C-alpha positions as CSV (number, residue, x, y, z in Angstrom):
1,M,-48.0,-24.1,-29.8
2,S,-47.3,-21.4,-32.4
3,L,-50.0,-19.2,-33.9
4,K,-49.5,-20.8,-37.3
5,N,-50.0,-24.3,-35.9
6,S,-53.1,-23.2,-33.9
7,I,-54.7,-21.8,-37.1
8,K,-53.9,-25.0,-39.0
9,Q,-55.4,-27.2,-36.4
10,N,-58.7,-25.2,-36.1
11,P,-60.6,-25.7,-39.4
12,S,-63.0,-22.8,-38.7
13,L,-60.3,-20.4,-37.8
14,K,-58.2,-21.6,-40.8
15,K,-61.1,-20.9,-43.1
16,L,-61.6,-17.4,-41.6
17,V,-58.0,-16.5,-41.9
18,H,-57.8,-17.7,-45.5
19,W,-60.9,-15.7,-46.4
20,M,-59.3,-12.6,-44.9
21,L,-56.2,-13.2,-47.1
22,V,-57.9,-14.3,-50.3
23,P,-61.4,-13.7,-51.6
24,T,-63.6,-16.8,-51.9
25,N,-62.8,-18.9,-55.1
26,E,-59.9,-16.7,-56.1
27,A,-56.1,-17.2,-56.1
28,R,-55.2,-13.5,-56.0
29,P,-54.5,-12.1,-52.5
30,R,-56.5,-9.1,-51.1
31,L,-55.0,-5.7,-51.8
32,W,-54.1,-5.1,-48.1
33,V,-52.0,-8.3,-48.2
34,K,-50.2,-7.1,-51.3
35,L,-49.5,-3.6,-49.9
36,L,-49.1,-4.1,-46.1
37,V,-47.9,-7.7,-45.6
38,N,-46.0,-9.1,-48.6
39,P,-43.3,-6.4,-48.9
40,F,-42.2,-7.2,-45.3
41,L,-42.3,-11.0,-45.6
42,H,-41.0,-11.9,-49.1
43,K,-37.4,-11.2,-50.1
44,R,-36.1,-9.6,-53.2
45,G,-32.4,-9.3,-54.0
46,S,-30.7,-6.1,-55.2
47,N,-31.3,-5.1,-58.8
48,S,-34.2,-7.6,-59.2
49,K,-37.1,-6.4,-61.3
50,I,-40.8,-7.4,-61.4
51,R,-42.5,-5.7,-64.3
52,W,-45.7,-3.9,-63.3
53,Q,-47.9,-6.0,-65.7
54,T,-47.1,-9.2,-63.9
55,R,-49.6,-11.0,-61.6
56,I,-47.9,-11.8,-58.3
57,D,-50.3,-14.0,-56.4
58,V,-48.1,-14.5,-53.4
59,L,-49.4,-15.1,-49.9
60,P,-47.8,-14.7,-46.5
61,F,-48.0,-18.3,-45.4
62,N,-45.6,-19.6,-48.1
63,K,-42.2,-18.3,-49.2
64,F,-41.5,-16.1,-52.2
65,T,-38.0,-15.0,-53.0
66,L,-36.4,-13.4,-56.0
67,G,-32.6,-13.4,-56.2
68,S,-30.3,-10.5,-57.1
69,G,-30.4,-9.3,-60.7
70,S,-33.4,-11.6,-61.6
71,V,-36.3,-10.3,-63.7
72,I,-39.9,-11.4,-64.0
73,E,-41.2,-10.1,-67.3
74,S,-44.7,-8.7,-68.2
75,Y,-47.8,-10.9,-68.1
76,A,-46.2,-13.6,-66.0
77,T,-48.1,-15.2,-63.1
78,I,-46.3,-16.3,-59.9
79,N,-48.4,-18.2,-57.4
80,N,-47.2,-19.5,-54.0
81,G,-50.6,-20.5,-52.7
82,V,-49.8,-24.2,-52.3
83,G,-46.0,-24.0,-52.0
84,N,-42.9,-21.9,-51.9
85,V,-41.6,-20.1,-55.0
86,V,-37.8,-19.6,-54.8
87,I,-36.1,-18.0,-57.8
88,G,-32.3,-17.6,-57.7
89,S,-30.0,-14.8,-58.9
90,N,-29.6,-13.5,-62.4
91,T,-32.5,-15.6,-63.7
92,L,-35.0,-14.5,-66.3
93,I,-38.7,-15.4,-66.1
94,G,-40.0,-14.5,-69.5
95,M,-43.3,-13.0,-70.7
96,G,-46.4,-15.0,-70.1
97,N,-44.9,-17.6,-67.8
98,V,-47.1,-19.3,-65.2
99,I,-45.1,-20.5,-62.2
100,I,-47.0,-22.4,-59.4
101,G,-45.1,-23.6,-56.4
102,P,-43.7,-25.5,-54.7
103,I,-40.9,-24.7,-57.1
104,T,-37.2,-23.8,-56.9
105,I,-35.5,-22.2,-59.8
106,G,-31.7,-21.8,-59.7
107,N,-29.3,-19.2,-60.7
108,K,-28.7,-18.0,-64.3
109,V,-31.7,-19.8,-65.6
110,I,-33.6,-18.6,-68.7
111,F,-37.3,-19.2,-68.9
112,A,-38.4,-18.1,-72.4
113,Q,-42.1,-17.2,-73.2
114,N,-45.4,-18.8,-72.3
115,I,-43.9,-21.6,-70.1
116,V,-46.1,-23.4,-67.5
117,A,-44.3,-24.9,-64.6
118,S,-47.0,-26.1,-62.1
119,A,-46.2,-28.3,-59.1
120,L,-50.0,-28.6,-58.5
121,N,-52.3,-31.3,-59.5
122,H,-56.0,-32.0,-58.7
123,E,-57.2,-35.3,-57.3
124,Y,-59.8,-36.9,-59.6
125,R,-60.2,-40.5,-58.6
126,D,-63.5,-40.2,-56.7
127,P,-66.2,-40.3,-59.4
128,N,-68.9,-39.2,-57.0
129,T,-67.2,-35.9,-56.2
130,A,-66.5,-33.0,-58.6
131,I,-62.8,-32.8,-59.3
132,M,-62.7,-29.1,-58.1
133,E,-63.9,-30.4,-54.7
134,Q,-61.3,-33.1,-54.3
135,P,-57.9,-32.4,-52.6
136,I,-55.1,-30.6,-54.2
137,L,-51.9,-32.6,-54.7
138,T,-48.4,-31.1,-54.9
139,A,-44.9,-32.4,-55.8
140,P,-42.0,-30.0,-55.9
141,I,-40.4,-28.9,-59.1
142,V,-36.6,-28.1,-59.2
143,I,-34.8,-26.3,-62.0
144,E,-31.1,-26.4,-61.3
145,D,-28.6,-23.6,-62.3
146,E,-27.9,-22.5,-65.8
147,C,-30.8,-24.2,-67.6
148,W,-32.6,-22.8,-70.7
149,I,-36.3,-23.6,-70.9
150,A,-37.5,-22.7,-74.4
151,A,-40.9,-21.2,-75.3
152,N,-44.2,-23.0,-74.7
153,T,-42.7,-25.7,-72.5
154,V,-44.8,-27.4,-69.9
155,I,-43.1,-28.7,-66.7
156,T,-45.2,-31.0,-64.6
157,A,-45.3,-31.6,-60.8
158,G,-42.4,-33.5,-59.3
159,V,-39.8,-32.9,-62.0
160,T,-36.2,-32.0,-61.6
161,I,-34.3,-30.5,-64.5
162,G,-30.5,-30.9,-64.0
163,K,-27.9,-28.2,-64.2
164,H,-27.1,-26.6,-67.6
165,S,-29.8,-28.5,-69.5
166,V,-31.8,-27.3,-72.4
167,I,-35.5,-28.0,-72.9
168,A,-36.6,-27.5,-76.5
169,A,-39.6,-25.3,-77.4
170,G,-43.0,-27.0,-76.9
171,A,-41.7,-29.9,-74.8
172,V,-43.8,-31.4,-72.1
173,V,-41.5,-32.5,-69.2
174,T,-43.0,-35.3,-67.2
175,K,-39.8,-37.0,-65.9
176,N,-36.5,-35.9,-64.5
177,I,-33.9,-34.6,-66.9
178,P,-30.2,-35.3,-66.0
179,P,-27.7,-32.4,-65.8
180,Y,-26.1,-31.3,-69.1
181,S,-28.8,-32.7,-71.3
182,I,-30.9,-31.6,-74.2
183,A,-34.5,-32.8,-74.2
184,V,-37.3,-32.5,-76.8
185,G,-40.8,-33.6,-77.4
186,N,-44.0,-34.7,-75.7
187,P,-43.2,-36.4,-73.4
188,A,-39.8,-34.9,-73.3
189,K,-36.9,-37.3,-74.1
190,V,-33.1,-36.6,-73.8
191,I,-31.5,-36.5,-77.3
192,K,-28.1,-35.2,-76.3
193,K,-25.7,-35.2,-73.3
194,Y,-22.5,-33.4,-72.8
195,D,-19.4,-35.7,-72.7
196,F,-16.8,-34.0,-70.5
197,D,-14.1,-36.4,-71.7
198,K,-14.7,-35.6,-75.4
199,K,-15.7,-32.0,-74.6
200,E,-18.7,-32.1,-76.9
201,W,-22.5,-32.8,-77.0
202,I,-23.1,-36.4,-77.9
203,R,-26.4,-37.7,-79.4
204,V,-28.0,-40.3,-77.2
């Protein structure tokens, strides 16, 4: 049995290891994890940039990768505590974004400002237990290549946004968006799709 599995199957040991990595009731890893562990486990491509004002809450037990030429701008928060965060090449994560895994963001994607993409939900259905004490639920988010996600968008757990799609500013994406689509509103709805035969964007 691997060390990882041994820790997972022993609740007391798992709790101790988690406390060593992350202070109680916090999402941010301890300084020693940031300095001595993460640089050797997580992968960054050539010419990628993470601005120093960002909050990179990444832990060693889930993946964090940043592709070549990609940039994470100031005041963004990246969190892989409950799932992998994989960002492709030549992608921009704009100022003030909050990215919570499990999430895969493709190549040549634009995330504008103040976007929340969270693959995490909280269980709430037991009325006798505080919501914060109920289990955490996750469903992966996938943003395919060449998408543009405009400012103040919210992307909820379990959503896939297809290749070369545009999500208008302020949209709340609760369902999958097909490739080559433009979606607007709350909840987001597709208003245009690209017609490859006519070679133009057609209103739906």
